[in-house]
Backbone as a chain_set.jsonl record, in Angstrom:
{"seq": "MKQLALAISLETEPTLDNFVPGGNGEMLHVLRNLVAGVERFVYLWGEEGGGKSHLLRACVAAAREKGQSAVYLAGGRDLAPELADRDLVAVDDVDSLDGEGQIALFGLYNRIKEGNGRLLVAGPCAPAQLDLRPDVVTRLGWGLVYQVQGLTDAEKSEALKGHAKQRGFDLPDEAADYLLRHWRRDLPSLLAALDALDRYSLEHKRSVTVPLLRQLLKDAL", "coords": {"N": [[1.829, 97.914, 123.167], [2.537, 95.196, 123.234], [1.564, 92.778, 122.181], [1.742, 93.168, 119.474], [4.509, 93.411, 119.128], [5.195, 90.782, 119.78], [3.97, 89.42, 117.665], [5.619, 90.266, 115.585], [7.917, 88.951, 116.267], [7.522, 86.342, 115.653], [8.404, 83.483, 113.642], [8.415, 81.923, 110.392], [8.074, 78.422, 109.67], [11.204, 76.82, 109.224], [12.384, 75.851, 106.056], [14.16, 74.115, 103.419], [13.405, 75.189, 101.023], [12.397, 77.759, 101.602], [14.606, 79.1, 102.289], [16.679, 81.756, 101.424], [19.016, 81.584, 98.946], [21.137, 83.233, 97.902], [24.548, 83.73, 97.694], [24.929, 81.015, 98.27], [24.383, 78.775, 96.812], [25.683, 76.36, 96.013], [26.244, 75.196, 98.469], [23.594, 74.772, 99.441], [22.733, 72.876, 97.686], [24.416, 70.727, 98.414], [23.44, 70.267, 100.949], [20.896, 69.289, 100.361], [21.668, 66.94, 99.2], [22.71, 65.796, 101.468], [20.469, 65.25, 102.983], [19.34, 63.428, 101.307], [21.091, 61.343, 101.576], [23.359, 61.171, 100.133], [25.61, 62.683, 100.845], [27.445, 62.636, 103.963], [28.702, 63.897, 106.162], [28.717, 67.202, 107.228], [29.775, 70.459, 107.836], [28.762, 73.668, 108.896], [29.48, 77.153, 108.946], [29.469, 80.564, 110.08], [28.403, 84.041, 110.41], [26.383, 85.173, 113.158], [22.859, 85.047, 112.782], [22.911, 84.547, 110.117], [21.645, 82.39, 109.066], [22.258, 79.754, 109.757], [21.077, 78.118, 111.791], [18.494, 77.987, 110.781], [18.985, 76.454, 108.472], [19.85, 73.979, 109.563], [17.589, 73.163, 111.059], [15.823, 73.017, 108.904], [16.898, 70.981, 107.367], [16.543, 68.755, 109.064], [13.71, 68.763, 109.17], [13.181, 68.215, 106.461], [14.31, 65.652, 106.202], [12.651, 64.212, 107.95], [10.255, 64.439, 106.619], [10.765, 62.675, 104.621], [10.455, 60.329, 105.886], [12.494, 59.672, 107.53], [14.526, 59.211, 110.502], [15.244, 61.915, 112.405], [17.006, 64.472, 114.183], [17.205, 67.59, 115.903], [19.629, 69.387, 117.685], [20.452, 71.871, 120.021], [23.232, 73.62, 121.247], [24.568, 71.396, 122.099], [23.085, 69.677, 123.728], [22.018, 66.678, 125.287], [23.622, 64.728, 123.869], [23.507, 61.833, 123.335], [24.783, 58.42, 123.152], [23.046, 56.7, 121.689], [22.044, 58.253, 119.65], [23.408, 57.806, 117.411], [22.044, 56.002, 115.968], [20.162, 57.31, 114.558], [18.953, 58.572, 111.447], [19.696, 61.122, 110.675], [21.52, 63.582, 112.366], [21.558, 66.743, 113.752], [23.611, 69.213, 114.942], [23.699, 72.165, 116.606], [25.384, 75.3, 117.339], [28.009, 74.412, 118.146], [30.214, 75.438, 119.373], [29.561, 75.967, 121.935], [29.765, 73.737, 123.458], [30.637, 71.987, 126.395], [33.331, 70.35, 128.18], [32.519, 67.684, 128.645], [30.493, 67.505, 126.776], [31.964, 67.76, 124.401], [33.47, 65.438, 124.423], [31.337, 63.667, 124.149], [30.377, 64.355, 121.584], [32.577, 63.633, 120.003], [32.639, 60.891, 120.379], [30.118, 60.293, 119.29], [30.444, 61.101, 116.625], [32.308, 59.155, 115.749], [30.832, 56.821, 116.015], [28.724, 57.277, 114.265], [30.129, 57.34, 111.872], [30.954, 54.729, 111.618], [28.575, 53.539, 111.171], [25.556, 54.096, 109.308], [24.52, 56.609, 109.41], [24.091, 60.276, 109.311], [25.671, 63.424, 109.878], [25.224, 66.71, 110.754], [26.653, 69.774, 111.495], [26.964, 72.946, 113.105], [28.693, 76.04, 113.604], [30.333, 79.094, 114.773], [32.606, 79.761, 113.43], [35.326, 78.585, 111.258], [36.314, 75.118, 111.426], [39.046, 74.775, 112.323], [39.433, 77.052, 113.821], [37.937, 76.817, 116.048], [37.515, 76.75, 119.607], [37.963, 74.074, 120.758], [38.4, 70.621, 121.684], [41.27, 69.163, 120.207], [40.863, 66.641, 118.814], [38.196, 66.686, 118.276], [37.919, 68.92, 116.646], [39.455, 68.109, 114.489], [37.849, 65.997, 113.414], [35.5, 67.404, 112.75], [36.454, 68.829, 110.592], [36.883, 66.884, 108.701], [34.731, 66.264, 107.069], [32.59, 67.848, 104.6], [32.984, 71.302, 104.481], [31.397, 74.417, 104.808], [31.104, 77.918, 104.498], [28.512, 79.925, 105.49], [27.274, 82.289, 103.459], [26.473, 85.65, 104.009], [23.568, 87.493, 103.066], [23.48, 90.191, 100.69], [22.431, 93.685, 100.97], [20.886, 94.245, 98.738], [20.079, 91.69, 97.9], [18.575, 90.942, 100.146], [16.552, 92.826, 99.951], [15.286, 92.072, 97.605], [14.425, 89.547, 98.375], [12.553, 90.296, 100.308], [10.676, 91.663, 98.751], [9.84, 89.62, 97.108], [8.687, 87.932, 98.985], [6.621, 89.545, 99.828], [5.031, 89.627, 97.518], [4.167, 86.991, 97.449], [2.415, 87.074, 99.534], [0.483, 88.727, 98.48], [0.755, 91.499, 98.028], [2.442, 94.518, 96.917], [5.662, 95.57, 97.75], [6.994, 98.655, 98.229], [10.064, 100.09, 96.992], [11.244, 102.06, 98.698], [10.08, 101.39, 101.106], [11.151, 98.885, 101.631], [13.836, 99.564, 101.856], [13.705, 101.246, 104.089], [12.936, 99.398, 106.109], [15.169, 97.778, 106.191], [17.001, 99.516, 107.177], [16.05, 100.209, 109.718], [15.266, 98.037, 111.202], [15.882, 94.745, 112.703], [18.667, 92.951, 111.293], [18.771, 90.343, 110.332], [17.42, 87.891, 108.065], [15.139, 86.261, 108.773], [13.941, 87.828, 110.861], [13.33, 90.134, 109.439], [11.547, 89.151, 107.503], [9.487, 88.342, 109.234], [8.732, 90.826, 110.254], [7.701, 91.944, 107.946], [5.496, 90.273, 107.448], [3.99, 91.067, 109.63], [3.572, 93.708, 108.973], [1.912, 93.413, 106.746], [-0.422, 92.336, 107.955], [-0.977, 94.508, 109.62], [-1.523, 96.577, 107.83], [-3.888, 95.611, 106.681], [-5.566, 95.535, 108.84], [-5.762, 98.314, 109.406], [-6.719, 99.176, 107.06], [-5.094, 100.413, 105.149], [-2.713, 101.265, 102.585], [0.478, 99.713, 101.985], [3.058, 101.559, 102.993], [5.917, 103.774, 103.625], [5.302, 105.555, 105.888], [3.297, 104.008, 107.178], [4.792, 101.734, 107.791], [6.655, 102.889, 109.44], [5.044, 103.623, 111.598], [4.188, 101.099, 112.465], [6.647, 99.927, 113.39], [7.252, 101.682, 115.368], [5.151, 101.209, 117.161], [5.68, 98.641, 117.83], [7.98, 98.655, 119.328]], "CA": [[1.712, 97.112, 121.956], [3.326, 93.988, 123.4], [1.051, 91.797, 121.344], [2.288, 93.499, 118.166], [5.908, 93.012, 119.191], [5.206, 89.319, 119.745], [3.632, 89.011, 116.354], [6.802, 90.456, 114.735], [8.993, 88.045, 116.594], [7.229, 84.99, 115.18], [9.088, 83.095, 112.406], [7.793, 80.837, 109.676], [8.797, 77.137, 109.853], [12.326, 76.808, 108.266], [12.53, 74.79, 105.069], [15.197, 74.408, 102.476], [12.775, 75.923, 99.913], [12.228, 79.185, 101.921], [15.979, 79.712, 102.531], [17.149, 82.519, 100.303], [20.386, 81.134, 98.786], [22.209, 84.231, 97.683], [25.761, 83.058, 97.187], [25.049, 79.734, 98.918], [23.739, 77.763, 95.961], [26.388, 75.062, 96.063], [26.0, 74.658, 99.84], [22.211, 74.321, 99.489], [22.75, 71.613, 96.888], [25.08, 69.744, 99.247], [22.515, 69.945, 102.075], [19.836, 68.422, 99.844], [22.324, 65.649, 99.102], [22.888, 65.207, 102.816], [19.152, 64.726, 103.352], [19.137, 62.211, 100.464], [21.993, 60.286, 101.921], [24.55, 61.205, 99.226], [26.677, 63.177, 101.714], [27.274, 62.138, 105.321], [29.221, 64.827, 107.228], [28.753, 68.573, 106.726], [29.953, 71.527, 108.886], [28.472, 75.02, 108.415], [29.898, 78.197, 109.836], [29.185, 81.893, 109.58], [28.005, 84.99, 111.411], [25.04, 85.031, 113.772], [21.792, 85.619, 111.993], [23.111, 84.268, 108.695], [20.78, 81.294, 108.588], [22.754, 78.422, 110.062], [20.062, 77.373, 112.495], [17.447, 77.745, 109.817], [19.386, 75.312, 107.624], [19.935, 72.766, 110.357], [16.216, 72.763, 111.312], [15.215, 72.684, 107.615], [17.364, 69.63, 106.946], [15.835, 67.817, 109.924], [12.336, 68.736, 108.688], [13.189, 67.572, 105.17], [14.573, 64.27, 106.461], [11.428, 63.639, 108.568], [9.234, 64.315, 105.516], [11.059, 61.472, 103.841], [10.251, 59.186, 106.726], [13.751, 59.388, 108.24], [14.646, 59.594, 111.923], [16.176, 62.989, 112.444], [16.907, 65.267, 115.423], [18.029, 68.858, 115.948], [20.034, 69.667, 119.057], [21.159, 73.168, 120.144], [24.127, 73.81, 122.368], [25.13, 70.115, 122.576], [22.315, 69.012, 124.718], [21.574, 65.325, 125.128], [24.364, 64.005, 122.877], [23.589, 60.435, 123.843], [25.299, 57.455, 122.118], [22.055, 56.071, 120.862], [21.725, 59.121, 118.578], [24.095, 57.285, 116.201], [21.12, 55.142, 115.24], [19.31, 58.169, 113.782], [19.412, 58.826, 110.049], [20.414, 62.469, 110.57], [21.668, 64.322, 113.637], [22.038, 68.137, 113.515], [24.121, 69.791, 116.223], [23.845, 73.586, 116.447], [26.153, 76.024, 118.351], [29.017, 73.432, 118.633], [31.22, 76.135, 120.153], [29.103, 76.045, 123.32], [29.947, 72.423, 124.139], [31.604, 71.89, 127.481], [34.282, 69.274, 128.045], [31.776, 66.433, 128.55], [29.798, 67.521, 125.495], [32.89, 67.547, 123.341], [33.762, 64.005, 124.364], [30.187, 62.997, 123.585], [30.34, 64.603, 120.134], [33.665, 62.853, 119.471], [32.158, 59.483, 120.313], [28.982, 60.237, 118.368], [30.966, 61.129, 115.225], [32.903, 57.87, 115.382], [29.756, 55.781, 115.908], [27.943, 57.538, 113.038], [30.99, 56.988, 110.78], [30.918, 53.274, 111.547], [27.224, 53.095, 110.718], [25.037, 54.661, 108.058], [23.979, 57.88, 109.721], [24.715, 61.477, 108.816], [25.88, 64.42, 110.874], [25.299, 68.17, 110.307], [27.074, 70.55, 112.645], [27.147, 74.38, 112.833], [29.43, 76.883, 114.528], [30.545, 80.503, 114.367], [33.864, 79.919, 112.655], [35.779, 77.36, 110.619], [36.71, 74.126, 112.449], [40.377, 75.001, 112.874], [39.396, 78.241, 114.732], [37.104, 76.548, 117.213], [38.235, 76.481, 120.881], [37.49, 72.739, 121.207], [39.457, 69.56, 121.718], [41.895, 68.944, 118.818], [40.338, 65.51, 118.097], [36.869, 67.068, 117.763], [38.188, 69.863, 115.552], [39.87, 67.348, 113.356], [36.731, 65.298, 112.842], [34.617, 68.353, 112.103], [37.079, 69.223, 109.367], [37.036, 65.721, 107.813], [33.666, 66.279, 106.091], [32.487, 69.064, 103.808], [32.904, 72.535, 105.272], [30.936, 75.536, 104.041], [30.765, 79.153, 105.123], [27.227, 80.432, 105.051], [27.496, 83.653, 103.067], [25.351, 86.522, 104.329], [22.944, 88.218, 101.897], [23.694, 91.612, 100.516], [21.212, 94.393, 101.145], [20.119, 94.135, 97.523], [19.42, 90.345, 97.967], [17.521, 91.009, 101.16], [15.448, 93.666, 99.434], [14.617, 91.216, 96.574], [13.734, 88.53, 99.108], [11.388, 90.943, 100.96], [9.712, 91.919, 97.691], [9.297, 88.318, 96.694], [7.805, 87.438, 100.051], [5.452, 90.395, 99.8], [4.223, 89.227, 96.395], [3.484, 85.777, 97.864], [1.313, 87.485, 100.424], [-0.511, 89.457, 97.716], [0.902, 92.983, 97.922], [3.689, 95.043, 96.397], [6.44, 96.313, 98.683], [7.725, 99.726, 97.558], [11.518, 100.102, 97.234], [11.588, 102.884, 99.842], [9.669, 100.671, 102.354], [12.126, 97.803, 101.852], [15.048, 100.259, 102.35], [13.451, 101.72, 105.452], [12.953, 98.215, 107.003], [16.587, 97.351, 106.31], [17.759, 100.524, 108.01], [15.488, 100.465, 111.014], [14.852, 96.774, 111.912], [16.965, 93.755, 112.843], [19.234, 92.766, 109.984], [18.708, 88.971, 109.827], [16.279, 87.747, 107.216], [13.917, 85.813, 109.474], [13.36, 88.942, 111.538], [12.833, 91.06, 108.426], [10.327, 88.593, 106.916], [8.425, 88.379, 110.244], [8.202, 92.162, 110.289], [6.906, 92.117, 106.716], [4.193, 89.608, 107.714], [3.259, 91.927, 110.61], [3.21, 94.857, 108.173], [0.779, 92.985, 105.952], [-1.571, 92.291, 108.818], [-1.192, 95.884, 110.123], [-2.145, 97.356, 106.717], [-5.23, 95.147, 106.499], [-6.32, 95.968, 110.032], [-6.021, 99.719, 109.345], [-7.244, 99.484, 105.768], [-4.194, 101.397, 104.511], [-1.718, 100.684, 101.692], [1.809, 99.595, 102.535], [3.875, 102.773, 102.72], [6.901, 104.031, 104.653], [4.667, 106.034, 107.082], [2.602, 102.911, 107.834], [5.801, 100.893, 108.328], [7.269, 103.628, 110.575], [4.112, 103.489, 112.722], [4.232, 99.722, 112.948], [7.828, 99.708, 114.155], [7.148, 102.472, 116.589], [4.215, 100.539, 118.066], [6.266, 97.359, 118.271], [9.097, 98.862, 120.259]], "C": [[2.558, 95.806, 122.016], [2.885, 92.857, 122.486], [1.586, 91.928, 119.938], [3.758, 93.082, 118.115], [6.089, 91.487, 119.129], [4.973, 88.806, 118.328], [4.86, 89.177, 115.399], [7.888, 89.455, 115.03], [8.786, 86.62, 116.084], [7.955, 84.736, 113.809], [8.293, 82.0, 111.752], [8.681, 79.59, 109.857], [9.954, 77.114, 108.824], [12.236, 75.629, 107.356], [13.703, 75.144, 104.179], [14.685, 75.265, 101.295], [12.658, 77.42, 100.282], [13.536, 79.826, 102.413], [16.407, 80.42, 101.272], [18.658, 82.225, 100.039], [21.442, 82.212, 98.639], [23.398, 83.571, 97.051], [25.967, 81.683, 97.749], [24.424, 78.607, 98.094], [24.379, 76.377, 96.065], [26.118, 74.357, 97.41], [24.629, 74.069, 99.976], [22.064, 72.984, 98.797], [23.311, 70.464, 97.727], [24.157, 69.322, 100.37], [21.353, 69.038, 101.596], [20.382, 67.001, 99.625], [22.49, 64.965, 100.387], [21.55, 64.56, 103.266], [18.87, 63.446, 102.554], [20.041, 61.117, 100.747], [23.22, 60.198, 101.033], [25.798, 61.675, 99.997], [26.388, 62.72, 103.152], [27.711, 63.089, 106.416], [29.414, 66.208, 106.626], [28.88, 69.523, 107.956], [29.674, 72.882, 108.291], [28.951, 76.021, 109.411], [29.56, 79.612, 109.17], [28.681, 82.774, 110.678], [26.633, 84.69, 111.968], [23.986, 85.731, 112.933], [21.893, 85.324, 110.497], [22.306, 83.155, 108.138], [21.223, 79.87, 108.941], [21.697, 77.542, 110.795], [18.85, 77.052, 111.626], [17.736, 76.549, 108.944], [19.406, 73.961, 108.349], [18.433, 72.215, 110.577], [15.506, 72.358, 109.97], [15.654, 71.296, 107.151], [16.683, 68.511, 107.774], [14.395, 67.652, 109.474], [12.257, 67.963, 107.386], [13.41, 66.062, 105.333], [13.316, 63.575, 107.012], [10.326, 63.482, 107.513], [9.432, 63.127, 104.641], [10.936, 60.205, 104.667], [11.478, 58.811, 107.511], [13.651, 59.776, 109.674], [15.689, 60.653, 112.018], [15.932, 63.851, 113.687], [17.773, 66.48, 115.368], [18.338, 69.101, 117.464], [20.84, 70.956, 119.094], [21.997, 73.15, 121.408], [24.663, 72.434, 122.934], [24.331, 69.39, 123.612], [22.004, 67.586, 124.313], [22.275, 64.597, 123.969], [24.585, 62.598, 123.3], [24.098, 59.488, 122.72], [24.272, 56.92, 121.185], [21.647, 56.962, 119.681], [22.388, 58.627, 117.25], [23.197, 56.413, 115.386], [20.166, 55.984, 114.415], [19.83, 58.299, 112.379], [20.191, 60.129, 109.94], [20.387, 63.126, 111.997], [22.228, 65.713, 113.288], [22.322, 68.777, 114.845], [24.431, 71.23, 115.973], [24.751, 74.147, 117.601], [27.221, 75.071, 118.954], [30.036, 74.134, 119.53], [30.822, 76.236, 121.622], [29.246, 74.761, 124.137], [30.996, 72.505, 125.266], [32.484, 70.673, 127.279], [33.58, 67.941, 127.836], [31.075, 66.374, 127.226], [30.738, 67.287, 124.303], [33.282, 66.037, 123.269], [32.607, 63.201, 123.806], [30.048, 63.123, 122.078], [31.427, 63.723, 119.428], [33.205, 61.425, 119.323], [30.978, 59.325, 119.308], [29.451, 60.244, 116.892], [31.517, 59.789, 114.887], [31.846, 56.763, 115.19], [28.952, 55.976, 114.601], [28.821, 57.061, 111.81], [31.042, 55.458, 110.543], [29.617, 52.745, 111.03], [26.834, 53.752, 109.449], [24.393, 56.036, 108.239], [24.653, 59.021, 109.09], [24.704, 62.539, 109.956], [26.053, 65.769, 110.264], [25.567, 69.03, 111.525], [27.251, 72.043, 112.229], [27.864, 75.091, 113.938], [29.672, 78.234, 114.005], [31.711, 80.692, 113.479], [34.243, 78.532, 112.05], [36.282, 76.448, 111.693], [38.006, 74.431, 113.102], [40.402, 76.174, 113.838], [38.552, 77.998, 115.969], [37.967, 76.253, 118.438], [37.702, 75.19, 121.436], [38.672, 71.783, 121.18], [39.972, 69.333, 120.286], [41.273, 67.733, 118.1], [38.93, 65.841, 117.574], [37.056, 68.008, 116.592], [38.574, 69.113, 114.253], [38.727, 66.618, 112.641], [35.731, 66.227, 112.139], [35.165, 68.811, 110.748], [37.193, 68.103, 108.342], [35.895, 65.731, 106.734], [33.655, 67.55, 105.213], [32.227, 70.231, 104.724], [32.472, 73.702, 104.425], [30.677, 76.764, 104.964], [29.438, 79.606, 104.574], [27.372, 81.967, 104.737], [26.26, 84.528, 103.328], [24.83, 87.171, 103.04], [23.339, 89.639, 101.892], [22.373, 92.316, 100.734], [20.304, 94.282, 99.909], [19.403, 92.776, 97.534], [18.341, 90.312, 98.989], [16.308, 91.757, 100.696], [14.652, 92.809, 98.465], [13.868, 90.143, 97.275], [12.465, 89.075, 99.763], [10.296, 91.155, 99.916], [9.02, 90.671, 97.19], [8.318, 87.749, 97.715], [6.492, 88.257, 100.065], [4.483, 89.916, 98.664], [3.476, 87.947, 96.719], [2.328, 86.017, 98.773], [0.237, 88.347, 99.748], [-0.399, 90.936, 97.739], [2.304, 93.327, 97.453], [4.397, 95.817, 97.459], [7.282, 97.385, 97.978], [9.226, 99.711, 97.882], [11.858, 100.89, 98.525], [11.165, 102.21, 101.164], [10.67, 99.552, 102.663], [13.441, 98.438, 102.398], [14.891, 100.687, 103.794], [13.499, 100.528, 106.443], [14.387, 97.758, 107.175], [17.412, 98.283, 107.181], [17.314, 100.554, 109.504], [15.033, 99.197, 111.791], [16.075, 95.868, 112.013], [17.401, 93.305, 111.43], [19.048, 91.316, 109.445], [17.422, 88.781, 109.081], [15.06, 87.227, 107.904], [13.176, 86.94, 110.187], [12.709, 89.953, 110.537], [11.57, 90.488, 107.803], [9.179, 88.583, 107.942], [7.832, 89.789, 110.349], [7.401, 92.477, 109.056], [5.533, 91.477, 106.874], [3.349, 90.478, 108.639], [2.764, 93.146, 109.878], [1.96, 94.601, 107.336], [-0.499, 92.976, 106.761], [-2.017, 93.683, 109.31], [-1.927, 96.719, 109.113], [-3.615, 96.919, 106.537], [-6.121, 95.616, 107.664], [-6.72, 97.483, 109.945], [-6.54, 100.153, 107.998], [-6.406, 100.581, 105.071], [-3.206, 100.634, 103.66], [-0.378, 100.623, 102.459], [2.662, 100.732, 102.093], [4.928, 102.906, 103.811], [6.245, 104.652, 105.908], [3.958, 104.911, 107.85], [3.684, 101.996, 108.513], [6.446, 101.567, 109.562], [6.364, 103.519, 111.768], [4.126, 102.098, 113.35], [5.441, 99.47, 113.835], [7.806, 100.494, 115.438], [6.224, 101.802, 117.611], [4.788, 99.264, 118.612], [7.363, 97.492, 119.232], [8.66, 99.263, 121.653]], "O": [[3.179, 95.385, 121.04], [3.713, 92.056, 122.052], [1.855, 90.927, 119.275], [4.191, 92.461, 117.144], [7.02, 90.984, 118.5], [5.658, 87.903, 117.849], [5.096, 88.338, 114.529], [8.696, 89.134, 114.158], [9.706, 85.802, 116.074], [8.088, 85.63, 112.974], [7.589, 81.238, 112.415], [9.871, 79.695, 110.156], [9.704, 77.369, 107.646], [12.031, 74.507, 107.817], [14.185, 76.276, 104.164], [15.462, 75.975, 100.657], [12.796, 78.273, 99.405], [13.543, 80.961, 102.89], [16.499, 79.822, 100.2], [19.491, 82.601, 100.863], [22.53, 82.099, 99.203], [23.289, 82.929, 96.006], [27.095, 81.192, 97.719], [23.987, 77.598, 98.648], [23.69, 75.365, 96.19], [25.822, 73.165, 97.489], [24.472, 72.992, 100.552], [21.364, 72.087, 99.266], [22.752, 69.367, 97.747], [24.095, 68.141, 100.711], [20.897, 68.153, 102.32], [19.682, 66.008, 99.827], [22.433, 63.738, 100.471], [21.53, 63.474, 103.845], [18.249, 62.509, 103.057], [19.84, 60.015, 100.235], [24.024, 59.274, 101.155], [26.89, 61.135, 99.822], [25.242, 62.452, 103.511], [27.132, 63.08, 107.502], [30.155, 66.386, 105.66], [28.175, 69.377, 108.954], [30.276, 73.238, 107.279], [28.85, 75.786, 110.615], [29.41, 79.769, 107.958], [28.535, 82.304, 111.807], [25.819, 84.03, 111.323], [24.185, 86.843, 112.444], [21.071, 85.788, 109.707], [22.25, 82.952, 106.925], [20.628, 78.898, 108.475], [21.479, 76.384, 110.44], [18.262, 75.976, 111.731], [16.858, 75.723, 108.694], [19.017, 72.936, 107.789], [18.111, 71.053, 110.326], [14.681, 71.444, 109.96], [14.855, 70.535, 106.605], [16.305, 67.469, 107.239], [13.897, 66.528, 109.4], [11.36, 67.138, 107.214], [12.748, 65.274, 104.657], [12.971, 62.475, 106.58], [9.569, 62.511, 107.525], [8.51, 62.61, 104.011], [11.279, 59.121, 104.195], [11.518, 57.736, 108.109], [12.797, 60.58, 110.048], [16.867, 60.403, 111.763], [14.808, 63.949, 114.179], [18.9, 66.451, 114.875], [17.473, 69.031, 118.338], [21.781, 71.136, 118.322], [21.553, 72.731, 122.477], [25.132, 72.351, 124.069], [24.876, 68.545, 124.322], [21.755, 67.306, 123.14], [21.617, 63.927, 123.174], [25.71, 62.193, 123.593], [23.876, 59.722, 121.532], [24.556, 56.698, 120.008], [20.963, 56.48, 118.779], [21.972, 58.992, 116.151], [23.512, 56.097, 114.239], [19.408, 55.422, 113.623], [21.029, 58.151, 112.143], [21.19, 60.231, 109.227], [19.361, 63.182, 112.674], [23.249, 65.828, 112.61], [21.473, 68.883, 115.73], [25.34, 71.529, 115.198], [24.858, 73.546, 118.671], [27.304, 74.956, 120.177], [30.661, 73.484, 120.367], [31.658, 76.557, 122.466], [28.906, 74.702, 125.319], [32.093, 73.033, 125.079], [32.365, 70.017, 126.244], [33.97, 67.155, 126.973], [31.044, 65.319, 126.592], [30.339, 66.68, 123.31], [33.4, 65.465, 122.186], [32.8, 62.209, 123.102], [29.669, 62.181, 121.382], [31.169, 63.152, 118.368], [33.361, 60.817, 118.264], [30.89, 58.331, 118.587], [28.935, 59.51, 116.05], [31.224, 59.287, 113.802], [31.969, 55.901, 114.32], [28.561, 55.017, 113.935], [28.305, 56.467, 110.863], [31.158, 54.991, 109.411], [29.551, 51.633, 110.507], [27.677, 53.961, 108.577], [23.786, 56.562, 107.307], [25.661, 58.85, 108.405], [23.85, 62.529, 110.842], [26.89, 65.981, 109.387], [24.793, 69.015, 112.482], [27.651, 72.324, 111.1], [27.662, 74.772, 115.109], [29.263, 78.538, 112.885], [31.804, 81.722, 112.811], [33.601, 77.51, 112.29], [36.649, 76.912, 112.772], [38.101, 74.364, 114.327], [41.344, 76.275, 114.625], [38.457, 78.861, 116.841], [39.007, 75.601, 118.337], [37.05, 75.191, 122.48], [39.767, 72.105, 120.719], [39.213, 69.317, 119.317], [41.154, 67.772, 116.875], [38.524, 65.323, 116.533], [36.349, 67.858, 115.595], [38.121, 69.411, 113.148], [38.652, 66.622, 111.413], [35.19, 65.895, 111.085], [34.389, 69.145, 109.853], [37.573, 68.366, 107.201], [36.102, 65.252, 105.619], [34.671, 68.239, 105.129], [31.381, 70.177, 105.617], [33.106, 73.977, 103.406], [30.11, 76.637, 106.049], [29.24, 79.671, 103.36], [27.563, 82.788, 105.634], [25.149, 84.188, 102.921], [25.566, 87.363, 102.072], [23.519, 90.252, 102.945], [21.315, 91.688, 100.699], [19.082, 94.232, 100.042], [18.219, 92.719, 97.204], [17.286, 89.722, 98.757], [15.174, 91.384, 100.999], [13.423, 92.831, 98.515], [12.761, 89.811, 96.853], [11.431, 88.409, 99.776], [9.127, 90.862, 100.166], [7.825, 90.651, 96.896], [7.284, 87.176, 97.374], [5.409, 87.715, 100.286], [3.272, 89.825, 98.87], [2.316, 87.789, 96.341], [1.364, 85.251, 98.788], [-0.787, 88.66, 100.354], [-1.397, 91.611, 97.485], [3.232, 92.528, 97.578], [3.772, 96.692, 98.058], [8.186, 97.053, 97.211], [9.594, 99.333, 98.994], [12.662, 100.434, 99.338], [11.791, 102.42, 102.202], [10.993, 99.306, 103.825], [14.066, 97.884, 103.302], [15.794, 100.524, 104.615], [14.068, 100.67, 107.526], [14.76, 97.373, 108.283], [18.381, 97.882, 107.825], [18.094, 100.877, 110.399], [14.489, 99.294, 112.891], [17.146, 96.173, 111.489], [16.595, 93.287, 110.5], [19.157, 91.093, 108.239], [16.422, 89.422, 109.401], [13.974, 87.737, 107.628], [11.948, 87.014, 110.138], [11.657, 90.528, 110.816], [10.61, 91.226, 107.583], [8.024, 88.792, 107.571], [6.623, 89.957, 110.509], [6.454, 93.258, 109.152], [4.523, 92.062, 106.483], [2.139, 90.608, 108.45], [1.644, 93.594, 110.125], [1.075, 95.45, 107.231], [-1.523, 93.518, 106.344], [-3.204, 93.995, 109.405], [-2.835, 97.476, 109.456], [-4.482, 97.752, 106.274], [-7.265, 96.031, 107.473], [-7.818, 97.878, 110.338], [-6.783, 101.339, 107.778], [-6.94, 101.529, 104.495], [-2.883, 99.485, 103.963], [-0.143, 101.358, 103.418], [2.963, 100.853, 100.906], [4.843, 102.217, 104.828], [6.66, 104.248, 106.994], [4.027, 104.884, 109.079], [3.505, 101.553, 109.647], [6.737, 100.921, 110.568], [6.858, 103.336, 112.881], [4.081, 101.936, 114.57], [5.31, 98.877, 114.905], [8.283, 100.031, 116.473], [6.506, 101.834, 118.809], [4.444, 98.838, 119.714], [7.684, 96.525, 119.923], [9.5, 99.466, 122.529]]}, "num_chains": 1, "name": "protein.A"}
């Protein structure tokens, strides 16, 4: 069932609208302001799977929809000086920058500050805890810093039920609980599994139940 496993791994395009805020309402408001040009420097941190990459990609997509020049970079790749001319630069996994990459980010920050661009950066911990050059750490802490708060199981369950309704079916409480216990915990993976469950139920002409979900996950592994 490799094809089924692939289907579950697919994710929807990240947007600011399909990010479930949970306790991140203020942060989401700030990111919308960043896209609008009200804010200029934002650093996000939090645990893996909490949605940082989703937010960076979503901000870049939102900026492009407004006709802005925006770019997403993971792991510090291609931090060229000319990026300072972009309206928005999003740098993910800042902790993976090597020495050369850190120097490039330091220079990019300074050039953006002198111009009119904006910089959005994400890492696994607060700036002061990063194992990076002190001058880079200082600059990352100069802007707004937000911890991306993970969703509770109850919030994930509500997000799953809401997503199911958008697809035209009701997700039973016991099915949501089973998915939370037996599948990957990050929300994009959970939503992708739910999309696969919807297709699976239609293909087999069966209602969404725990036994059907159990069979889906068994086939996908």
